[in-house]
Steps between C-alpha positions, in 0.01 A plus 500: 500500500296287267194614308311214669525158645289187461345357818469122505169348596683308775501817706141436599598160658808630684448447877698809586294718268173337642605620847503869394207720565301606189669838486851364550432232230392776260809709579723192457367414160489860383862545608627229271485705170702773668788289613839535347686210336599363846158524657568830696295817542464792735330408828413859623126523528501842322685354202253204477201736539630723221603231258265206560202594712440860406138420377410295806385746772465218760867431463631768748856519601421316824316221310793464267742486791287215658488312161880532471544351844289201398691447176832531695411196715521227235500644153764765497752693694496867578850638544721806484611750759154644515311184390456668161528194270324166451604195320260212433625149578529256216444771236779358273358149540182611325621776272746529216583868467575619150876522439463870393305606802696771674696426814350617826586808700381323811763345712503119540362333808793399721319316779445132554192283430371630168 
């Protein structure tokens, strides 16, 4: 996982991002620095709460679940046997992971339409 990621200003004009609720948009943008070199992270609400939203009391597990469902519609795909992973669409189109960034432990998305 990278130490951080840059977020392009174009994100504020993206129609799919504009459709997100305010909380889902915040979660989406705060998720980006935690993604691995292929744009993947854990999609279990408890993982996201602990890693990303631990200091946001209004982001309960149920709120995070709702936000993930919104993101899953157009901006990412939640996958895995227990829907435990997420990959963001187009991540590699907008990011150039460092060549020494470690490989991910998260399995690749095998579905269609990413």
